[in-house]
C-alpha positions in Angstrom: 153.9 39.0 65.1 154.5 36.3 62.6 157.6 37.0 60.5 159.9 35.0 58.2 162.4 34.6 61.0 159.9 33.3 63.6 158.2 31.0 61.0 161.6 29.5 60.2 162.3 29.0 64.0 158.9 27.4 64.6 159.1 25.2 61.5 162.7 24.2 62.3 161.7 23.3 65.9 158.7 21.2 64.7 160.8 19.4 62.1 163.5 18.7 64.6 160.9 17.3 67.0 159.4 15.0 64.4 162.9 13.7 63.5 163.8 13.1 67.1 160.6 11.1 67.5 161.5 9.1 64.5 165.0 8.5 65.8 163.6 7.5 69.2 161.6 4.7 67.5 158.2 6.2 67.2 156.6 5.8 63.8 155.9 9.3 62.5 153.6 9.1 59.5 154.9 10.8 56.4 151.8 13.0 56.3 153.1 14.9 59.3 156.2 16.0 57.4 154.1 16.7 54.3 151.7 18.8 56.4 154.5 20.8 57.9 156.0 21.5 54.4 152.6 22.6 53.0 151.9 24.8 56.0 155.3 26.5 55.7 154.8 27.1 52.0 151.3 28.5 52.6 152.5 30.9 55.3 155.5 32.0 53.2 153.2 32.7 50.2 150.7 34.6 52.5 153.6 36.7 53.8 154.9 37.4 50.3 151.5 38.7 49.0 150.4 40.6 52.0 152.7 43.7 52.2 151.1 45.1 55.3 152.1 41.9 57.2 155.8 42.9 57.3 156.6 39.2 57.0 160.0 39.5 55.3 160.8 43.1 56.3 159.1 46.0 58.0 157.1 48.0 55.4 155.3 51.2 56.3 151.7 51.1 55.0 150.1 53.9 57.1 150.9 56.4 59.7 149.8 55.8 63.3 147.9 59.0 64.2 144.6 60.3 65.4 145.0 63.4 63.2 142.8 63.3 60.1 145.5 63.2 57.5 145.9 61.0 54.4 148.3 60.7 51.5 147.6 60.0 47.9 149.9 57.8 45.8 149.8 56.8 42.1 151.6 53.8 40.6 152.8 52.7 37.2 153.2 56.1 35.3 154.1 58.3 33.8 151.3 57.8 31.3 151.3 60.1 28.3 147.5 60.6 28.3 146.3 60.1 31.9 149.1 61.6 33.9 148.7 65.1 32.5 144.9 64.9 33.2 145.7 63.8 36.7 148.2 66.6 37.2 145.7 69.2 36.0 143.2 67.9 38.6 145.7 67.9 41.4 146.8 71.5 40.5 143.2 72.7 40.4 142.5 71.1 43.8 145.9 72.1 45.2 146.5 68.5 46.4 150.0 66.9 46.7 150.7 63.3 45.7 153.5 60.8 45.3 154.1 59.1 42.0 155.7 55.7 42.1 157.0 55.6 38.5 158.2 52.7 36.4 161.6 53.7 35.0 161.0 52.4 31.4 157.8 54.6 31.3 159.9 57.7 31.8 161.6 57.3 28.4 159.7 59.6 26.1 157.8 61.2 29.0 160.7 63.1 30.5 158.8 66.4 30.5 156.0 64.7 32.4 158.4 63.6 35.1 159.8 67.2 35.3 156.3 68.5 35.5 155.4 66.2 38.4 158.3 67.5 40.4 157.9 71.1 39.4 154.3 71.1 40.6 155.4 69.9 44.0 154.7 66.2 43.9 157.1 63.4 44.9 158.7 60.7 42.8 159.1 57.2 44.2 160.9 54.1 42.8 158.6 51.4 41.4 161.5 49.6 39.6 162.7 50.0 36.1 160.9 47.1 34.5 158.0 46.2 36.7 158.6 42.8 35.3 155.9 40.2 35.9 158.5 37.9 37.4 160.3 40.6 39.3 159.7 38.8 42.6 161.6 35.7 41.2 164.7 37.8 40.5 167.9 37.3 42.5 168.6 40.2 45.0 171.4 41.4 42.7 169.2 41.6 39.7 166.4 43.3 41.7 168.8 45.9 43.0 170.2 46.5 39.5 166.7 47.1 38.2 165.9 49.5 41.0 169.1 51.4 40.6 168.4 51.7 36.8 165.2 53.4 37.7 167.1 55.8 40.1 169.6 56.6 37.3 166.8 57.5 34.9 165.1 59.8 37.4 168.4 61.4 38.3 169.4 62.0 34.7 166.0 63.7 34.0 165.5 65.6 37.3 168.8 65.4 39.3 167.0 63.6 42.2 167.5 60.1 43.5 164.3 58.5 45.1 164.5 56.9 48.5 160.8 55.8 48.7 160.3 52.3 47.1 157.2 50.4 46.4 157.6 46.8 45.1 155.7 45.6 42.0 152.3 44.1 43.0 153.3 44.6 46.6 155.1 41.3 46.7 158.0 40.9 49.1 160.5 38.1 49.8 164.0 37.5 51.2 165.7 38.6 48.0 163.8 41.9 47.9 164.6 42.5 51.6 168.3 42.2 50.8 168.0 44.5 47.7 166.1 47.2 49.7 168.7 47.0 52.6 171.7 47.2 50.2 170.1 50.0 48.2 169.2 52.1 51.3 165.5 52.4 50.3 162.5 53.1 52.4 159.8 50.6 51.6 156.3 52.0 51.4 153.1 50.1 50.9 149.5 51.2 51.4 146.5 50.8 53.7 143.8 51.5 51.2 144.0 49.6 47.9 141.6 51.0 45.3 141.8 48.1 42.8 141.4 50.8 40.1 143.2 48.6 37.6 140.4 46.1 37.9 137.3 48.1 38.9 136.1 50.3 36.1 132.7 51.3 37.5 133.1 54.8 38.9 130.5 54.4 41.7 132.0 51.1 42.8 135.5 52.4 42.8 134.7 55.5 44.7 132.7 53.5 47.3 135.5 51.1 47.8 138.0 53.8 48.6 135.9 56.1 50.8 134.6 53.3 53.0 138.1 52.5 54.1 139.1 56.0 54.9 141.0 56.4 58.2 143.5 58.7 59.8 147.1 58.2 58.5 145.9 56.3 55.4 148.1 55.8 52.4 145.8 55.4 49.4 147.0 53.4 46.4 145.7 54.5 43.0 147.1 54.4 39.4 147.7 57.2 37.0 147.2 54.6 34.2 143.5 54.2 35.0 140.8 56.2 33.3 138.4 55.4 36.2 140.8 57.0 38.7 140.8 60.3 36.7 137.0 60.3 36.6 136.5 59.8 40.4 139.4 61.9 41.6 137.4 65.2 42.0 134.7 63.4 44.0 137.2 61.5 46.1 139.1 64.7 47.0 135.8 66.4 47.8 134.7 63.5 50.1 138.1 63.4 51.9 137.9 67.1 52.6 134.2 66.9 53.6 135.1 64.3 56.2 137.6 66.8 57.7 140.7 65.2 56.3 143.8 67.0 55.0 145.8 65.5 52.1 149.5 65.7 52.8 152.8 64.6 51.3 153.9 61.1 52.4 157.3 62.5 53.5 155.6 65.0 55.7 153.5 62.3 57.3 156.4 60.0 57.8 158.9 62.7 58.7 161.5 61.3 56.3 163.3 62.6 53.2 161.9 61.6 49.9 165.3 61.9 48.1 168.9 60.9 48.8 
C-alpha cells in the first residue's frame, strides 16, 4: 500500500541513486531530477485529496462486512432551514444518522444541535471554521480549530465528539499530527453523493444507489435542498434492497464521544 512514509523512502532512494551516479562521473540529465520531483508532488497531491487511500494516516471509510448494513452521515450543518426538515424525515422513517457539524454554524442553532442529539443521532467534529485553506494550516492551528468545535458542542450539549471528518476530505502530515494529538477517530466515506454539486433529484439518487454496498458510509449534506428531496426515496431503496441503516459507532464498535 502506497503511503507517505513509503513514498518518502522510495523517493529518497531514487534521489540518492541519481546523486551517486552523478558523483561517480555519470552525466545524469537534470530532467531526471525534475521528473522525480514532479512525480513526488503528484503522488503527494493524490494522497491528500483521496481520503480513502489512507496515504498520510489510516482513515476508516467503510466497514468490512458481508452484512447488509450502511450508515448515513450529513456534513456542514446545522442549517436553520434544511436540518429541521431532515430531522423530521429521519424521525418519520426511524433512521439514525451522524451529523458532522461545523462549529461556527452551531451559534444561533443551539436548539437544533440539542434536537439532533435528543432524537438519537450522533454529532461529529467537522472543524470550527471549515476554512477554505484549512489544509494549509499548521498542525497547532488545525488542532485549535478542532478543539474550538469540541468546546462549542460541549457547552451546548455536554458531549465531546471523538469522530472527526476533515473539510473536503483533504489530509496531510499536519492533519495527521493534529488528529493524533487530539485523540480523534478520523472517518471518511465510501459513497460520496456530490449533493453540493448535483441538484437534479434523479441524477443524485441514481449516483448514490448504484454505489450501495455492505458496510457503506454515505456522505450527504444537510445544507442541500436536493438531499432533503431524495431522502425518502433513498431510504426506501436502501430498505428495499435488504439493508439496515445503523449508527456509525455501532458499525465501527467505537464510542462516539469522549
